[in-house]
C-alpha positions as CSV (number, residue, x, y, z in Angstrom):
1,M,-21.3,-33.6,31.7
2,N,-22.2,-30.2,30.9
3,L,-22.7,-29.8,27.4
4,T,-23.7,-26.2,26.3
5,A,-24.1,-27.2,22.6
6,R,-27.3,-26.7,21.0
7,I,-27.8,-29.8,19.2
8,A,-30.1,-30.7,16.3
9,I,-31.1,-34.3,15.4
10,A,-31.8,-34.6,11.5
11,T,-33.6,-37.0,9.6
12,Y,-35.1,-37.4,6.5
13,S,-38.4,-38.9,7.6
14,V,-40.9,-38.6,10.4
15,R,-42.3,-42.7,9.5
16,P,-41.1,-45.4,12.0
17,R,-38.3,-46.6,10.4
18,G,-35.1,-47.2,12.1
19,G,-33.2,-44.1,11.4
20,A,-36.4,-41.8,12.7
21,V,-36.8,-44.3,15.5
22,H,-33.0,-43.8,16.4
23,S,-33.2,-40.0,16.2
24,V,-36.0,-40.0,18.3
25,E,-35.1,-42.3,21.0
26,L,-31.5,-40.5,20.8
27,A,-33.2,-37.0,21.2
28,E,-35.1,-37.8,24.0
29,A,-32.0,-39.3,25.8
30,L,-29.9,-36.6,25.4
31,A,-32.7,-34.3,26.5
32,A,-33.1,-36.1,29.6
33,E,-29.3,-35.8,30.4
34,G,-30.0,-32.0,30.1
35,V,-29.1,-31.5,26.6
36,D,-30.6,-28.7,24.5
37,V,-31.6,-30.5,21.8
38,T,-34.3,-30.2,18.7
39,L,-35.4,-32.9,16.0
40,V,-35.3,-32.1,12.5
41,A,-37.2,-33.9,9.8
42,L,-39.1,-34.1,6.5
43,G,-42.9,-35.0,6.8
44,D,-46.3,-33.2,7.3
45,P,-46.1,-30.5,9.8
46,A,-49.6,-31.3,11.0
47,E,-49.0,-34.5,11.9
48,G,-45.5,-34.6,13.3
49,F,-43.1,-37.8,14.0
50,F,-44.8,-41.3,14.1
51,R,-45.5,-40.9,18.1
52,P,-45.3,-37.7,20.4
53,T,-42.1,-36.6,21.5
54,S,-40.9,-35.1,24.6
55,V,-38.0,-32.4,22.7
56,P,-39.0,-29.6,20.3
57,V,-39.3,-30.8,16.4
58,H,-39.0,-28.7,13.6
59,I,-40.9,-30.5,10.7
60,V,-40.2,-29.5,7.5
61,E,-42.9,-29.6,4.9
62,A,-42.4,-32.7,2.6
63,P,-42.0,-32.5,-1.1
64,P,-44.5,-34.3,-3.3
65,R,-43.2,-37.9,-4.1
66,A,-41.6,-37.9,-7.4
67,G,-41.4,-40.3,-10.0
68,T,-37.7,-41.9,-9.7
69,L,-35.6,-43.0,-6.9
70,T,-33.1,-40.1,-7.8
71,E,-35.7,-37.7,-8.4
72,R,-37.2,-38.1,-5.0
73,V,-33.5,-38.3,-3.4
74,F,-32.8,-34.8,-4.5
75,S,-36.1,-33.1,-4.1
76,H,-36.0,-34.4,-0.7
77,I,-32.6,-32.5,-0.4
78,D,-33.5,-29.6,-1.7
79,A,-36.7,-29.5,0.5
80,L,-34.8,-29.9,3.8
81,E,-32.2,-27.8,2.6
82,S,-34.4,-25.1,2.3
83,G,-36.4,-25.9,5.5
84,L,-32.6,-25.6,7.6
85,G,-31.9,-21.8,5.5
86,A,-29.9,-19.9,7.8
87,D,-32.2,-18.7,10.5
88,L,-32.7,-22.2,11.3
89,A,-29.0,-23.4,11.1
90,D,-27.9,-20.3,13.0
91,R,-29.6,-21.8,16.3
92,F,-27.4,-24.8,16.5
93,D,-23.8,-25.6,17.1
94,I,-24.2,-29.0,15.7
95,V,-26.3,-30.8,13.4
96,H,-26.2,-34.5,13.6
97,T,-27.7,-36.0,10.6
98,Q,-28.7,-39.5,10.1
99,D,-28.8,-40.6,6.4
100,C,-27.7,-38.9,2.9
101,I,-30.5,-36.6,2.7
102,S,-30.2,-34.5,5.5
103,A,-26.4,-34.7,5.4
104,R,-26.3,-33.3,2.1
105,A,-28.8,-30.9,2.7
106,A,-26.7,-29.5,6.2
107,A,-23.7,-29.8,3.9
108,R,-25.3,-27.0,1.4
109,V,-26.5,-24.7,4.2
110,R,-23.0,-25.1,5.9
111,G,-21.3,-24.1,2.7
112,R,-23.7,-21.0,2.7
113,G,-21.6,-19.9,5.6
114,A,-23.6,-21.4,8.9
115,G,-21.1,-21.9,11.7
116,F,-22.7,-25.4,13.0
117,R,-20.6,-28.7,12.8
118,L,-21.6,-31.1,10.8
119,F,-22.2,-34.8,12.3
120,R,-23.5,-37.7,10.3
121,T,-24.2,-41.3,11.6
122,V,-23.9,-43.8,9.0
123,H,-26.7,-46.6,9.7
124,H,-25.5,-48.6,6.3
125,I,-24.7,-47.9,2.8
126,D,-27.3,-48.2,0.3
127,D,-27.0,-50.2,-3.0
128,F,-27.3,-47.5,-5.5
129,T,-26.8,-47.8,-8.9
130,T,-27.2,-44.6,-10.5
131,P,-24.0,-42.2,-11.0
132,A,-25.9,-39.5,-9.4
133,L,-27.2,-41.2,-6.0
134,I,-23.7,-43.1,-5.7
135,E,-21.7,-39.4,-5.8
136,C,-24.7,-38.1,-3.7
137,Q,-24.2,-40.8,-1.0
138,D,-20.2,-40.5,-1.1
139,A,-20.5,-36.9,-0.4
140,A,-22.8,-37.7,2.4
141,I,-20.1,-39.6,4.1
142,T,-17.2,-37.8,2.9
143,E,-18.4,-33.8,3.6
144,P,-19.4,-34.1,7.5
145,D,-17.0,-33.1,10.3
146,R,-17.1,-36.1,12.2
147,V,-18.6,-39.6,11.1
148,L,-20.2,-41.7,13.5
149,A,-21.2,-45.6,12.8
150,V,-23.6,-48.1,14.7
151,S,-21.3,-51.2,14.4
152,E,-17.6,-52.0,14.0
153,P,-18.1,-53.9,10.6
154,W,-19.4,-50.7,9.2
155,R,-16.6,-48.5,11.1
156,R,-14.5,-50.4,9.1
157,R,-16.1,-50.2,5.9
158,L,-16.1,-46.7,6.2
159,L,-12.3,-46.6,6.5
160,D,-11.6,-49.0,3.8
161,D,-14.0,-47.6,1.3
162,Y,-14.0,-44.1,1.9
163,G,-10.8,-43.3,4.6
164,V,-13.0,-42.1,7.0
165,N,-12.4,-42.5,10.6
166,A,-15.7,-43.1,12.1
167,A,-16.3,-43.7,15.7
168,V,-18.8,-46.3,16.5
169,V,-21.8,-45.3,19.1
170,T,-24.4,-48.6,19.4
171,N,-27.9,-48.2,19.4
172,G,-30.3,-48.6,22.6
173,V,-33.6,-49.8,23.6
174,R,-36.1,-48.8,25.7
175,V,-36.2,-52.0,28.0
176,E,-39.0,-51.3,30.2
177,R,-41.1,-50.1,27.0
178,F,-40.8,-53.7,25.7
179,A,-40.4,-56.1,28.8
180,G,-43.8,-55.6,29.4
181,A,-45.1,-56.7,25.9
182,A,-46.3,-60.1,27.4
183,R,-47.9,-58.7,30.2
184,S,-51.5,-58.7,29.2
185,A,-53.1,-61.6,28.5
186,E,-56.1,-59.3,27.2
187,E,-54.2,-57.6,24.3
188,R,-52.1,-60.7,23.2
189,G,-55.5,-62.4,22.5
190,T,-56.9,-59.4,20.7
191,L,-53.9,-59.0,18.5
192,R,-53.9,-62.8,17.6
193,S,-57.4,-62.8,16.8
194,R,-57.0,-60.0,14.7
195,I,-54.9,-62.1,12.6
196,N,-56.6,-65.1,13.1
197,A,-53.8,-66.8,14.8
198,G,-55.3,-69.4,17.0
199,E,-53.4,-72.1,18.4
200,R,-50.6,-71.8,15.9
201,H,-46.9,-70.6,16.5
202,V,-46.4,-66.7,15.6
203,Y,-43.2,-65.8,14.0
204,L,-43.2,-62.2,14.2
205,T,-40.9,-60.1,11.7
206,V,-40.2,-55.8,11.8
207,G,-39.8,-54.1,8.5
208,G,-41.7,-55.1,5.5
209,I,-40.6,-57.2,2.5
210,E,-37.6,-55.9,1.1
211,P,-34.2,-57.2,-0.3
212,R,-31.8,-56.6,2.3
213,K,-34.3,-58.0,4.9
214,G,-34.1,-61.7,3.2
215,S,-38.0,-61.6,2.8
216,R,-37.8,-64.3,-0.4
217,Y,-35.6,-66.5,2.1
218,L,-37.9,-66.2,5.1
219,V,-41.1,-67.0,2.6
220,E,-39.2,-70.3,1.2
221,A,-38.1,-71.2,4.7
222,L,-41.8,-70.6,6.0
223,G,-42.6,-73.1,3.4
224,L,-40.1,-76.0,4.3
225,L,-41.3,-75.1,8.0
226,K,-44.9,-75.7,7.2
227,V,-44.8,-79.1,6.1
228,M,-42.2,-80.1,9.1
229,P,-44.0,-82.3,12.4
230,G,-45.0,-79.4,15.0
231,P,-47.6,-76.7,15.4
232,R,-48.3,-74.8,12.4
233,P,-46.2,-71.8,11.7
234,M,-48.0,-68.2,11.1
235,L,-45.6,-65.1,10.1
236,A,-46.6,-61.9,11.0
237,V,-45.0,-58.9,8.9
238,V,-45.4,-55.7,10.6
239,G,-44.3,-52.6,9.0
240,G,-43.6,-51.9,5.4
241,H,-43.2,-48.2,4.7
242,S,-39.9,-47.3,2.8
243,F,-38.2,-44.5,1.1
244,Q,-36.9,-46.6,-2.1
245,D,-39.9,-48.4,-4.2
246,Y,-39.7,-52.5,-3.9
247,Q,-42.8,-53.1,-5.1
248,A,-41.6,-55.4,-7.7
249,Y,-39.4,-57.3,-5.3
250,R,-42.8,-57.5,-3.1
251,D,-45.0,-58.6,-5.7
252,E,-42.5,-61.7,-6.6
253,V,-42.1,-62.8,-3.0
254,L,-46.0,-62.6,-2.5
255,G,-46.4,-64.3,-6.0
256,S,-44.2,-66.9,-5.0
257,L,-46.3,-68.0,-2.0
258,D,-48.1,-70.6,-3.8
259,S,-45.1,-72.6,-4.8
260,H,-44.4,-72.9,-1.4
261,G,-47.6,-74.2,-0.5
262,L,-48.4,-71.1,1.6
263,R,-51.5,-68.4,1.3
264,L,-51.4,-65.0,2.2
265,G,-53.6,-64.2,5.0
266,D,-53.3,-67.3,6.6
267,D,-49.7,-68.5,6.5
268,L,-48.0,-65.1,6.2
269,V,-49.9,-61.6,7.2
270,L,-48.7,-58.6,6.4
271,V,-50.0,-56.5,9.3
272,G,-48.6,-52.9,7.8
273,T,-47.2,-49.9,9.9
274,V,-48.9,-49.9,13.6
275,P,-49.3,-47.0,15.9
276,D,-46.2,-46.9,17.8
277,A,-48.3,-47.3,21.2
278,E,-49.4,-50.8,19.4
279,L,-46.1,-52.2,18.6
280,P,-45.1,-53.6,21.7
281,G,-48.1,-55.4,21.9
282,W,-47.1,-57.4,18.5
283,F,-44.0,-58.5,20.6
284,G,-46.4,-60.0,23.2
285,A,-48.8,-61.4,20.6
286,A,-45.7,-63.0,18.7
287,D,-44.4,-66.6,20.2
288,S,-40.9,-65.8,18.5
289,F,-39.0,-63.5,16.2
290,V,-37.4,-63.9,13.2
291,F,-35.2,-61.5,11.4
292,P,-32.8,-63.1,8.5
293,S,-31.4,-59.7,6.8
294,I,-28.6,-60.2,4.6
295,S,-27.7,-56.5,5.0
296,E,-27.7,-54.2,8.1
297,G,-26.8,-52.1,10.0
298,W,-27.3,-52.9,13.4
299,G,-30.9,-54.2,13.8
300,L,-32.7,-52.3,16.2
301,V,-35.8,-54.3,16.2
302,V,-33.6,-57.3,17.4
303,L,-32.6,-55.5,20.5
304,E,-36.4,-55.0,20.9
305,A,-37.4,-58.7,20.5
306,L,-34.8,-59.4,23.0
307,A,-36.0,-57.0,25.7
308,A,-39.6,-58.4,24.8
309,G,-38.6,-61.9,26.1
310,L,-39.0,-63.3,22.5
311,P,-36.7,-66.0,21.3
312,V,-34.8,-64.6,18.6
313,V,-34.0,-66.4,15.1
314,A,-31.5,-63.9,13.2
315,S,-29.0,-64.4,10.0
316,D,-25.4,-65.4,11.1
317,I,-24.0,-62.1,9.9
318,E,-20.9,-60.2,11.0
319,V,-23.5,-57.2,12.3
320,F,-25.7,-59.5,14.4
321,R,-22.3,-61.5,15.6
322,E,-21.2,-58.2,17.4
323,F,-24.1,-58.3,20.1
324,L,-25.6,-61.9,19.6
325,T,-24.2,-65.6,20.5
326,H,-25.3,-68.5,18.7
327,D,-27.2,-70.5,20.8
328,V,-27.0,-68.2,23.6
329,D,-29.3,-65.3,23.1
330,A,-30.1,-66.2,19.8
331,V,-30.4,-69.0,17.2
332,L,-28.1,-67.7,14.2
333,T,-28.7,-69.2,11.0
334,G,-26.9,-68.8,7.1
335,A,-27.5,-66.1,5.3
336,A,-29.6,-66.4,2.4
337,D,-30.1,-70.2,3.3
338,P,-34.0,-71.2,3.8
339,A,-32.9,-74.5,4.8
340,S,-30.8,-73.3,7.5
341,L,-33.3,-70.6,8.4
342,A,-36.2,-73.3,8.6
343,A,-34.1,-75.5,10.8
344,G,-33.7,-72.7,13.3
345,M,-37.0,-71.8,13.1
346,A,-38.3,-75.1,14.2
347,R,-35.8,-75.3,17.0
348,V,-37.3,-71.9,18.7
349,R,-40.8,-73.8,18.2
350,D,-40.2,-76.9,19.3
351,D,-37.7,-76.9,21.8
352,P,-38.9,-75.2,25.3
353,E,-35.4,-75.6,27.0
354,L,-33.9,-73.7,24.3
355,V,-36.2,-70.8,24.4
356,R,-35.8,-70.6,28.1
357,R,-32.3,-70.1,27.7
358,L,-32.8,-67.8,25.1
359,R,-35.2,-65.5,26.7
360,S,-32.8,-65.4,29.9
361,A,-29.8,-64.4,28.0
362,G,-31.4,-62.4,25.9
363,A,-33.0,-60.2,28.3
364,A,-29.4,-59.7,29.8
365,T,-28.1,-58.7,26.3
366,A,-30.8,-56.3,25.8
367,D,-30.1,-54.7,29.4
368,R,-26.4,-54.1,28.0
369,Y,-27.8,-51.4,25.6
370,S,-29.6,-48.6,26.9
371,W,-30.2,-45.2,25.0
372,A,-28.7,-43.3,28.2
373,S,-25.3,-45.0,27.4
374,T,-25.8,-44.0,23.7
375,A,-26.6,-40.6,24.8
376,R,-23.9,-40.0,26.8
377,R,-21.5,-41.5,24.2
378,H,-22.8,-38.8,22.1
379,M,-22.4,-36.1,24.4
380,E,-18.5,-37.0,24.4
381,L,-18.1,-36.3,20.7
382,Y,-20.1,-33.3,20.8
383,A,-18.0,-31.9,23.5
384,E,-14.9,-32.5,21.7
385,A,-16.2,-30.8,18.4
386,H,-17.8,-28.1,20.8
387,P,-16.0,-27.5,24.0
388,T,-17.8,-26.1,27.0
389,R,-16.6,-22.4,27.7
390,D,-16.5,-20.5,30.7
């Protein structure tokens, strides 16, 4: 497809959260298809994105961290609006935003007369409680010219709750990046030594400790699993950076470890945010992957785990059922149900034949979701908004 539109992929952060990862991968896949694309984000211009990119980037200086969530959101919108000012905005035919902050900032710039078409991908909808943030999020969904969703459940919610007819364009995965994760025995040994794993069964989860990640239920399930017969389990938690402040929830979850017979640094290890180049190695160092989210837009890290050949245990929610099938390519357990989750985790620890089947089918599932196909679907939608002119 000969797409002449100049595209900006805009996001509120350069840190390795799902939206930023999606933005970088999509931009690079579009560039590989010959699209003129630039990444725009808030961050430190001297540092750039969480990894080097093969496409041009425009980093807008992020504001100092404000006190309340509402203050942080609006200060970020103001900063990105300023950075997307008329000179920059005139460089693009389409500004494709990936969150409510970048969508609201771009809508303001467009409202001052910039001629670009405004796209928005809704990865999920936050459970804001303050009227100002609810109104801001609503506007970020209804103001764009074209709205995309990463899954069918979210498409239906956007239609039912907002009257917005979104197009579904799923996430992708670079299979080759994660398929080699377990090839280096030396790296596997080094990373496992870092967390003193020994011969224990290491469950990996990515995304930190947050309410929607089901962290409370995962800790309780780990406690139940620890007293079951079989190899001692260990949970490694990679990631943790978040725009929202989950410190109180995190303190509550970690404070409950003792009541579940668990020790921080032994049964549960907080690895934290790791360099992007190191991330595949953690998939290779683990024995299985667990992701008990109670709310998710898609679950990009699940695809990465499947590509890495890890048996996956995930919650049985509608979003995951869109691309996972219970006992075929993943074990799906009851959402917010620690007993069900512990039973599923035990199965991937104790049943080698199940693990073999999951790995084989999981790799086939990951192969169906490439960033190249995701990029081509985006190009079709961009072309509808900006037809090629002779």
